BADOFI-845640 format. One record per residue: x, y, z of N, C-alpha, C, O in turn; residue number from 0. Coordinates in nm, 4 decimals. Layout:
REM residues N
nc1, nc2, nc3, cac1, cac2, cac3, cc1, cc2, cc3, oc1, oc2, oc3, resi
X, Y, Z, X, Y, Z, X, Y, Z, X, Y, Z, NUM
...
END
This chain:
REM residues 139
nc1, nc2, nc3, cac1, cac2, cac3, cc1, cc2, cc3, oc1, oc2, oc3, resi
-0.2942, -6.5354, -10.5695, -0.1556, -6.5047, -10.5944, -0.0682, -6.6058, -10.5210, -0.0945, -6.6442, -10.4071, 0
0.0358, -6.6467, -10.5908, 0.1379, -6.7284, -10.5282, 0.2726, -6.6758, -10.5733, 0.2828, -6.6108, -10.6774, 1
0.3772, -6.7039, -10.4943, 0.5093, -6.6537, -10.5300, 0.6169, -6.7445, -10.4733, 0.5935, -6.8266, -10.3847, 2
0.7354, -6.7261, -10.5284, 0.8533, -6.7951, -10.4785, 0.9684, -6.6956, -10.4807, 0.9844, -6.6196, -10.5762, 3
1.0485, -6.6969, -10.3743, 1.1589, -6.6019, -10.3609, 1.2912, -6.6682, -10.3982, 1.3183, -6.7823, -10.3606, 4
1.3728, -6.5941, -10.4729, 1.5075, -6.6346, -10.5108, 1.6006, -6.5177, -10.4782, 1.6065, -6.4208, -10.5538, 5
1.6728, -6.5259, -10.3672, 1.7614, -6.4191, -10.3201, 1.6851, -6.2873, -10.3158, 1.5967, -6.2714, -10.2317, 6
1.7166, -6.1917, -10.4042, 1.6528, -6.0598, -10.4001, 1.5432, -6.0430, -10.5055, 1.5050, -5.9306, -10.5379, 7
1.4922, -6.1550, -10.5593, 1.3863, -6.1498, -10.6599, 1.2733, -6.2452, -10.6239, 1.2946, -6.3513, -10.5651, 8
1.1534, -6.2042, -10.6609, 1.0346, -6.2863, -10.6418, 0.9740, -6.3167, -10.7789, 0.9655, -6.2292, -10.8651, 9
0.9328, -6.4402, -10.7973, 0.8524, -6.4783, -10.9129, 0.7096, -6.4879, -10.8606, 0.6813, -6.5647, -10.7686, 10
0.6196, -6.4091, -10.9202, 0.4829, -6.3957, -10.8686, 0.3830, -6.4373, -10.9762, 0.3943, -6.3960, -11.0916, 11
0.2856, -6.5189, -10.9378, 0.1755, -6.5539, -11.0268, 0.0483, -6.4902, -10.9737, 0.0099, -6.5127, -10.8589, 12
-0.0164, -6.4111, -11.0567, -0.1476, -6.3564, -11.0242, -0.2528, -6.4441, -11.0905, -0.2328, -6.4939, -11.2013, 13
-0.3635, -6.4623, -11.0225, -0.4674, -6.5526, -11.0709, -0.5881, -6.4766, -11.1236, -0.6035, -6.3567, -11.1009, 14
-0.6724, -6.5494, -11.1941, -0.7927, -6.4935, -11.2563, -0.8711, -6.4081, -11.1569, -0.8919, -6.4473, -11.0420, 15
-0.9138, -6.2914, -11.2030, -0.9948, -6.1925, -11.1311, -0.9161, -6.1086, -11.0310, -0.9732, -6.0169, -10.9720, 16
-0.7874, -6.1359, -11.0094, -0.7097, -6.0514, -10.9191, -0.6790, -5.9183, -10.9880, -0.6522, -5.9134, -11.1080, 17
-0.6835, -5.8123, -10.9103, -0.6503, -5.6800, -10.9623, -0.5006, -5.6586, -10.9405, -0.4512, -5.6753, -10.8290, 18
-0.4299, -5.6224, -11.0438, -0.2839, -5.6170, -11.0402, -0.2308, -5.5175, -10.9384, -0.1495, -5.5548, -10.8539, 19
-0.2738, -5.3930, -10.9435, -0.2148, -5.2882, -10.8597, -0.2386, -5.3146, -10.7116, -0.1448, -5.3097, -10.6320, 20
-0.3620, -5.3424, -10.6743, -0.3924, -5.3688, -10.5326, -0.3206, -5.4931, -10.4811, -0.2677, -5.4934, -10.3699, 21
-0.3192, -5.5984, -10.5624, -0.2540, -5.7230, -10.5206, -0.1044, -5.7024, -10.5051, -0.0449, -5.7495, -10.4082, 22
-0.0430, -5.6323, -10.5996, 0.1007, -5.6074, -10.5930, 0.1365, -5.5170, -10.4746, 0.2388, -5.5378, -10.4094, 23
0.0538, -5.4185, -10.4475, 0.0791, -5.3299, -10.3332, 0.0723, -5.4083, -10.2018, 0.1580, -5.3928, -10.1148, 24
-0.0295, -5.4916, -10.1886, -0.0441, -5.5743, -10.0685, 0.0748, -5.6703, -10.0542, 0.1261, -5.6901, -9.9441, 25
0.1177, -5.7292, -10.1655, 0.2335, -5.8179, -10.1655, 0.3575, -5.7450, -10.1152, 0.4303, -5.7979, -10.0312, 26
0.3822, -5.6247, -10.1652, 0.4986, -5.5466, -10.1222, 0.4905, -5.5127, -9.9736, 0.5915, -5.5173, -9.9034, 27
0.3719, -5.4790, -9.9259, 0.3553, -5.4503, -9.7837, 0.3867, -5.5739, -9.6999, 0.4594, -5.5652, -9.6009, 28
0.3325, -5.6881, -9.7390, 0.3519, -5.8113, -9.6625, 0.4977, -5.8570, -9.6637, 0.5468, -5.9104, -9.5643, 29
0.5666, -5.8361, -9.7754, 0.7062, -5.8781, -9.7878, 0.8042, -5.7686, -9.7443, 0.9258, -5.7875, -9.7481, 30
0.7490, -5.6538, -9.7030, 0.8301, -5.5403, -9.6566, 0.9273, -5.4917, -9.7641, 1.0436, -5.4624, -9.7362, 31
0.8768, -5.4838, -9.8882, 0.9547, -5.4324, -10.0007, 0.9317, -5.2824, -10.0085, 0.8193, -5.2381, -10.0319, 32
1.0368, -5.2039, -9.9892, 1.0242, -5.0577, -9.9922, 1.0893, -4.9946, -10.1144, 1.0692, -4.8763, -10.1418, 33
1.1676, -5.0738, -10.1884, 1.2339, -5.0221, -10.3078, 1.2584, -5.1381, -10.4022, 1.3076, -5.2430, -10.3608, 34
1.2244, -5.1197, -10.5293, 1.2460, -5.2267, -10.6248, 1.1871, -5.1954, -10.7600, 1.1542, -5.0811, -10.7918, 35
1.1748, -5.3009, -10.8391, 1.1218, -5.2886, -10.9744, 1.0293, -5.4061, -11.0043, 1.0322, -5.5089, -10.9367, 36
0.9470, -5.3877, -11.1078, 0.8489, -5.4880, -11.1470, 0.8534, -5.5043, -11.2986, 0.8670, -5.4066, -11.3723, 37
0.8420, -5.6276, -11.3436, 0.8308, -5.6577, -11.4860, 0.7317, -5.7719, -11.4997, 0.7313, -5.8635, -11.4174, 38
0.6465, -5.7679, -11.6037, 0.5505, -5.8757, -11.6146, 0.4815, -5.8869, -11.7483, 0.4881, -5.7981, -11.8333, 39
0.4136, -6.0022, -11.7637, 0.3292, -6.0317, -11.8791, 0.2052, -6.1038, -11.8278, 0.1962, -6.1359, -11.7093, 40
0.1101, -6.1292, -11.9166, -0.0100, -6.2002, -11.8761, -0.1285, -6.1608, -11.9621, -0.1121, -6.1195, -12.0770, 41
-0.2471, -6.1738, -11.9063, -0.3699, -6.1425, -11.9786, -0.4702, -6.0773, -11.8850, -0.4846, -6.1178, -11.7697, 42
-0.5397, -5.9752, -11.9360, -0.6421, -5.9040, -11.8586, -0.7670, -5.8887, -11.9446, -0.7623, -5.9053, -12.0665, 43
-0.8788, -5.8569, -11.8792, -1.0019, -5.8305, -11.9539, -1.0615, -5.6935, -11.9217, -1.1647, -5.6550, -11.9766, 44
-0.9954, -5.6211, -11.8326, -1.0391, -5.4842, -11.8010, -0.9199, -5.4120, -11.7427, -0.8491, -5.4653, -11.6573, 45
-0.8979, -5.2890, -11.7897, -0.7847, -5.2107, -11.7402, -0.8156, -5.0627, -11.7507, -0.8899, -5.0188, -11.8385, 46
-0.7572, -4.9867, -11.6597, -0.7637, -4.8418, -11.6666, -0.6218, -4.7913, -11.6814, -0.5371, -4.8133, -11.5947, 47
-0.5966, -4.7230, -11.7925, -0.4638, -4.6685, -11.8214, -0.4764, -4.5186, -11.8410, -0.5819, -4.4683, -11.8795, 48
-0.3679, -4.4480, -11.8141, -0.3756, -4.3036, -11.8219, -0.2537, -4.2398, -11.8832, -0.1497, -4.3023, -11.9042, 49
-0.2712, -4.1142, -11.9105, -0.1655, -4.0304, -11.9642, -0.1609, -3.9031, -11.8813, -0.2641, -3.8419, -11.8541, 50
-0.0403, -3.8637, -11.8413, -0.0236, -3.7383, -11.7680, 0.0038, -3.6285, -11.8691, 0.1012, -3.6348, -11.9442, 51
-0.0825, -3.5279, -11.8708, -0.0642, -3.4109, -11.9566, 0.0210, -3.3103, -11.8791, -0.0266, -3.2487, -11.7838, 52
0.1457, -3.2941, -11.9197, 0.2404, -3.2092, -11.8464, 0.1987, -3.0630, -11.8464, 0.2284, -2.9913, -11.7509, 53
0.1309, -3.0169, -11.9506, 0.0933, -2.8747, -11.9537, -0.0207, -2.8431, -11.8569, -0.0195, -2.7385, -11.7920, 54
-0.1192, -2.9329, -11.8469, -0.2315, -2.9093, -11.7552, -0.2088, -2.9721, -11.6181, -0.2831, -2.9454, -11.5237, 55
-0.1044, -3.0567, -11.6078, -0.0728, -3.1285, -11.4840, -0.1896, -3.2144, -11.4368, -0.2205, -3.2204, -11.3178, 56
-0.2544, -3.2814, -11.5335, -0.3681, -3.3677, -11.5029, -0.3510, -3.5025, -11.5712, -0.2916, -3.5129, -11.6785, 57
-0.4051, -3.6062, -11.5057, -0.4104, -3.7383, -11.5654, -0.5400, -3.7529, -11.6436, -0.6456, -3.7060, -11.6012, 58
-0.5303, -3.8176, -11.7569, -0.6470, -3.8527, -11.8356, -0.6500, -4.0051, -11.8428, -0.5548, -4.0676, -11.8896, 59
-0.7583, -4.0634, -11.7969, -0.7675, -4.2095, -11.7885, -0.8676, -4.2627, -11.8897, -0.9639, -4.1957, -11.9270, 60
-0.8413, -4.3862, -11.9329, -0.9309, -4.4552, -12.0250, -0.9488, -4.5972, -11.9734, -0.8516, -4.6648, -11.9398, 61
-1.0738, -4.6417, -11.9676, -1.0991, -4.7807, -11.9297, -1.1090, -4.8636, -12.0566, -1.1800, -4.8282, -12.1507, 62
-1.0365, -4.9743, -12.0571, -1.0351, -5.0665, -12.1699, -1.0977, -5.1977, -12.1253, -1.0720, -5.2441, -12.0142, 63
-1.1801, -5.2583, -12.2115, -1.2423, -5.3862, -12.1782, -1.2251, -5.4828, -12.2935, -1.2030, -5.4422, -12.4076, 64
-1.2352, -5.6104, -12.2630, -1.2182, -5.7160, -12.3618, -1.0873, -5.7889, -12.3359, -1.0045, -5.7445, -12.2563, 65
-1.0699, -5.9009, -12.4040, -0.9485, -5.9796, -12.3847, -0.8275, -5.9055, -12.4391, -0.8262, -5.8615, -12.5541, 66
-0.7251, -5.8922, -12.3539, -0.6025, -5.8219, -12.3914, -0.4822, -5.8932, -12.3319, -0.4850, -5.9396, -12.2180, 67
-0.3771, -5.9007, -12.4116, -0.2495, -5.9519, -12.3640, -0.1707, -5.8378, -12.3023, -0.1731, -5.7256, -12.3529, 68
-0.1015, -5.8658, -12.1941, -0.0061, -5.7695, -12.1398, 0.1225, -5.7895, -12.2184, 0.1963, -5.8850, -12.1944, 69
0.1491, -5.6998, -12.3119, 0.2728, -5.7072, -12.3899, 0.3913, -5.6682, -12.3038, 0.5014, -5.7207, -12.3200, 70
0.3676, -5.5753, -12.2117, 0.4720, -5.5332, -12.1195, 0.4092, -5.4643, -11.9996, 0.3213, -5.3792, -12.0136, 71
0.4554, -5.5022, -11.8828, 0.4202, -5.4347, -11.7581, 0.5530, -5.4045, -11.6900, 0.6324, -5.4948, -11.6636, 72
0.5759, -5.2783, -11.6623, 0.7027, -5.2399, -11.6012, 0.6785, -5.1266, -11.5025, 0.5832, -5.0498, -11.5164, 73
0.7646, -5.1172, -11.4040, 0.7485, -5.0091, -11.3090, 0.8450, -5.0190, -11.1937, 0.9344, -5.1036, -11.1902, 74
0.8235, -4.9280, -11.0982, 0.9107, -4.9270, -10.9820, 0.8298, -4.9217, -10.8538, 0.7117, -4.8872, -10.8521, 75
0.8985, -4.9573, -10.7471, 0.8407, -4.9606, -10.6128, 0.9208, -4.8636, -10.5276, 1.0436, -4.8706, -10.5228, 76
0.8518, -4.7742, -10.4615, 0.9153, -4.6829, -10.3666, 0.8157, -4.6624, -10.2529, 0.7280, -4.7462, -10.2320, 77
0.8281, -4.5529, -10.1797, 0.7328, -4.5262, -10.0725, 0.7005, -4.3779, -10.0671, 0.7774, -4.2932, -10.1124, 78
0.5849, -4.3495, -10.0106, 0.5431, -4.2114, -9.9899, 0.4665, -4.2071, -9.8584, 0.3711, -4.2824, -9.8382, 79
0.5088, -4.1194, -9.7705, 0.4481, -4.1088, -9.6383, 0.4466, -4.2431, -9.5659, 0.3521, -4.2755, -9.4941, 80
0.5537, -4.3206, -9.5861, 0.5672, -4.4487, -9.5182, 0.4864, -4.5627, -9.5774, 0.4876, -4.6728, -9.5224, 81
0.4156, -4.5400, -9.6884, 0.3342, -4.6429, -9.7539, 0.3981, -4.6848, -9.8856, 0.4698, -4.6068, -9.9483, 82
0.3716, -4.8085, -9.9272, 0.4190, -4.8561, -10.0570, 0.3607, -4.7692, -10.1670, 0.2416, -4.7381, -10.1670, 83
0.4462, -4.7306, -10.2607, 0.4055, -4.6479, -10.3746, 0.4490, -4.7189, -10.5013, 0.5684, -4.7390, -10.5236, 84
0.3528, -4.7571, -10.5846, 0.3815, -4.8228, -10.7114, 0.3660, -4.7244, -10.8258, 0.2680, -4.6502, -10.8322, 85
0.4623, -4.7241, -10.9153, 0.4526, -4.6454, -11.0381, 0.4677, -4.7445, -11.1526, 0.5782, -4.7883, -11.1844, 86
0.3540, -4.7792, -11.2143, 0.3486, -4.8856, -11.3139, 0.3002, -4.8342, -11.4486, 0.2100, -4.7508, -11.4565, 87
0.3616, -4.8855, -11.5539, 0.3159, -4.8593, -11.6898, 0.2867, -4.9935, -11.7554, 0.3471, -5.0954, -11.7217, 88
0.1925, -4.9916, -11.8504, 0.1508, -5.1153, -11.9155, 0.1288, -5.0917, -12.0636, 0.0896, -4.9828, -12.1057, 89
0.1545, -5.1945, -12.1413, 0.1222, -5.1969, -12.2834, 0.0336, -5.3190, -12.3051, 0.0721, -5.4312, -12.2722, 90
-0.0851, -5.2964, -12.3608, -0.1839, -5.4024, -12.3818, -0.2139, -5.4153, -12.5308, -0.2131, -5.3158, -12.6033, 91
-0.2404, -5.5375, -12.5764, -0.2798, -5.5569, -12.7163, -0.4075, -5.6409, -12.7208, -0.4243, -5.7362, -12.6446, 92
-0.4970, -5.6026, -12.8124, -0.6247, -5.6734, -12.8236, -0.6209, -5.7743, -12.9382, -0.5158, -5.7976, -12.9978, 93
-0.7359, -5.8339, -12.9683, -0.7467, -5.9384, -13.0704, -0.7029, -5.8896, -13.2080, -0.6593, -5.9694, -13.2910, 94
-0.7141, -5.7600, -13.2328, -0.6730, -5.7019, -13.3608, -0.5276, -5.6556, -13.3575, -0.4798, -5.5921, -13.4515, 95
-0.4587, -5.6875, -13.2501, -0.3197, -5.6464, -13.2283, -0.3031, -5.4947, -13.2191, -0.1945, -5.4419, -13.2432, 96
-0.4105, -5.4259, -13.1846, -0.4005, -5.2832, -13.1550, -0.3463, -5.2710, -13.0138, -0.3870, -5.3452, -12.9243, 97
-0.2558, -5.1786, -12.9940, -0.1949, -5.1643, -12.8621, -0.2386, -5.0354, -12.7952, -0.2639, -4.9337, -12.8598, 98
-0.2464, -5.0437, -12.6649, -0.2810, -4.9305, -12.5796, -0.1837, -4.9327, -12.4634, -0.1474, -5.0392, -12.4134, 99
-0.1428, -4.8173, -12.4218, -0.0499, -4.8163, -12.3104, -0.0576, -4.6885, -12.2308, -0.1215, -4.5912, -12.2707, 100
0.0086, -4.6912, -12.1177, 0.0148, -4.5739, -12.0327, 0.0333, -4.6124, -11.8882, 0.0684, -4.7257, -11.8551, 101
0.0087, -4.5153, -11.8032, 0.0182, -4.5344, -11.6586, -0.0938, -4.6290, -11.6152, -0.2102, -4.6077, -11.6489, 102
-0.0582, -4.7329, -11.5407, -0.1572, -4.8318, -11.4977, -0.2207, -4.7907, -11.3660, -0.1523, -4.7722, -11.2654, 103
-0.3530, -4.7768, -11.3682, -0.4306, -4.7487, -11.2482, -0.4912, -4.8768, -11.1917, -0.4921, -4.8981, -11.0705, 104
-0.5420, -4.9623, -11.2815, -0.6028, -5.0894, -11.2396, -0.6108, -5.1817, -11.3599, -0.6258, -5.1363, -11.4734, 105
-0.6005, -5.3122, -11.3344, -0.6191, -5.4122, -11.4399, -0.6552, -5.5447, -11.3737, -0.6004, -5.5800, -11.2693, 106
-0.7475, -5.6171, -11.4352, -0.7992, -5.7411, -11.3786, -0.7549, -5.8606, -11.4635, -0.7791, -5.8656, -11.5841, 107
-0.6911, -5.9539, -11.3994, -0.6384, -6.0721, -11.4661, -0.7532, -6.1563, -11.5214, -0.8510, -6.1828, -11.4516, 108
-0.7403, -6.1982, -11.6481, -0.8417, -6.2844, -11.7096, -0.7960, -6.4291, -11.7181, -0.8790, -6.5197, -11.7260, 109
-0.6669, -6.4519, -11.7166, -0.6138, -6.5883, -11.7216, -0.5043, -6.6039, -11.6158, -0.5214, -6.6757, -11.5173, 110
-0.3933, -6.5365, -11.6376, -0.2839, -6.5390, -11.5405, -0.1976, -6.4154, -11.5593, -0.1998, -6.3514, -11.6644, 111
-0.1228, -6.3837, -11.4574, -0.0228, -6.2781, -11.4640, 0.1072, -6.3329, -11.4103, 0.1089, -6.3974, -11.3055, 112
0.2177, -6.3079, -11.4815, 0.3481, -6.3569, -11.4412, 0.4411, -6.2380, -11.4225, 0.4768, -6.1695, -11.5184, 113
0.4801, -6.2144, -11.2969, 0.5601, -6.0973, -11.2639, 0.6933, -6.1381, -11.2043, 0.7052, -6.2427, -11.1405, 114
0.7921, -6.0550, -11.2256, 0.9185, -6.0641, -11.1544, 0.9315, -5.9343, -11.0758, 0.9215, -5.8252, -11.1321, 115
0.9536, -5.9468, -10.9460, 0.9723, -5.8314, -10.8588, 1.1155, -5.8367, -10.8075, 1.1557, -5.9319, -10.7407, 116
1.1907, -5.7337, -10.8396, 1.3278, -5.7241, -10.7916, 1.3341, -5.6302, -10.6729, 1.2732, -5.5232, -10.6745, 117
1.4072, -5.6694, -10.5701, 1.4173, -5.5907, -10.4479, 1.5532, -5.5208, -10.4442, 1.6570, -5.5820, -10.4692, 118
1.5501, -5.3933, -10.4131, 1.6717, -5.3143, -10.3934, 1.6808, -5.2844, -10.2444, 1.5847, -5.2369, -10.1839, 119
1.7944, -5.3118, -10.1868, 1.8143, -5.2889, -10.0436, 1.8142, -5.1391, -10.0161, 1.9024, -5.0674, -10.0632, 120
1.7173, -5.0920, -9.9412, 1.7080, -4.9506, -9.9082, 1.5670, -4.8988, -9.9275, 1.4714, -4.9755, -9.9390, 121
1.5563, -4.7680, -9.9307, 1.4262, -4.7058, -9.9557, 1.4465, -4.5681, -10.0169, 1.5463, -4.5005, -9.9917, 122
1.3497, -4.5288, -10.0975, 1.3456, -4.3953, -10.1568, 1.2029, -4.3470, -10.1398, 1.1082, -4.4138, -10.1814, 123
1.1880, -4.2310, -10.0787, 1.0559, -4.1706, -10.0594, 1.0196, -4.0855, -10.1803, 1.1055, -4.0469, -10.2595, 124
0.8923, -4.0578, -10.1922, 0.8409, -3.9655, -10.2933, 0.7757, -3.8472, -10.2226, 0.7330, -3.8566, -10.1076, 125
0.7695, -3.7374, -10.2937, 0.6956, -3.6216, -10.2455, 0.6352, -3.5508, -10.3654, 0.6848, -3.5615, -10.4776, 126
0.5273, -3.4783, -10.3397, 0.4624, -3.4051, -10.4474, 0.5522, -3.2912, -10.4922, 0.5996, -3.2123, -10.4105, 127
0.5751, -3.2833, -10.6217, 0.6543, -3.1767, -10.6819, 0.5583, -3.0841, -10.7550, 0.5090, -3.1198, -10.8620, 128
0.5301, -2.9648, -10.6998, 0.4313, -2.8764, -10.7612, 0.4732, -2.8238, -10.8983, 0.3875, -2.7915, -10.9805, 129
0.6033, -2.8148, -10.9240, 0.6486, -2.7681, -11.0562, 0.6135, -2.8685, -11.1650, 0.5803, -2.8308, -11.2774, 130
0.6212, -2.9964, -11.1307, 0.5935, -3.1024, -11.2272, 0.4456, -3.1428, -11.2202, 0.3835, -3.1715, -11.3226, 131
0.3905, -3.1446, -11.0995, 0.2535, -3.1882, -11.0803, 0.2417, -3.3365, -11.0504, 0.1337, -3.3946, -11.0614, 132
0.3537, -3.3977, -11.0124, 0.3577, -3.5420, -10.9853, 0.4315, -3.5690, -10.8549, 0.5007, -3.4825, -10.8013, 133
0.4149, -3.6912, -10.8055, 0.4922, -3.7378, -10.6900, 0.6250, -3.7920, -10.7439, 0.6283, -3.8961, -10.8094, 134
0.7331, -3.7208, -10.7158, 0.8636, -3.7582, -10.7701, 0.9550, -3.8087, -10.6588, 0.9299, -3.7862, -10.5404, 135
1.0625, -3.8782, -10.7000, 1.1602, -3.9268, -10.6030, 1.2167, -3.8106, -10.5225, 1.2426, -3.7031, -10.5764, 136
1.2352, -3.8335, -10.3937, 1.2942, -3.7355, -10.3029, 1.4259, -3.7935, -10.2541, 1.4275, -3.8960, -10.1860, 137
1.5354, -3.7288, -10.2886, 1.6676, -3.7770, -10.2478, 1.7280, -3.6855, -10.1432, 1.8393, -3.7099, -10.0966, 138
END
């Protein structure tokens, strides 16, 4: 991974075999980013995406393999219990232009990843909301 900072935004390049979520979390920790947003494109060859079933309050995950373009990677950065908390969604397309999307748990770069990370001055914590079954913003 390499990056360059421009005022309150970072341009980040992820390299082959880097895992997006872990690398981005480590980057936020090192740069002391506690609140912000993420947008990106690139290519992966393995990803785990999920869907939250609101009625059962459970995540259902699917592992996808093969060459896939990141049509869209978007999300936010906050914190929970003093740690960086990433909430990322991804849309992937394969060689047949079939798309898959959902909550991103993990994805491995196959060529490159190009991200923009925007920093918001401040912090917002999350806490588990038992009514929803998710970690939601705490204001």
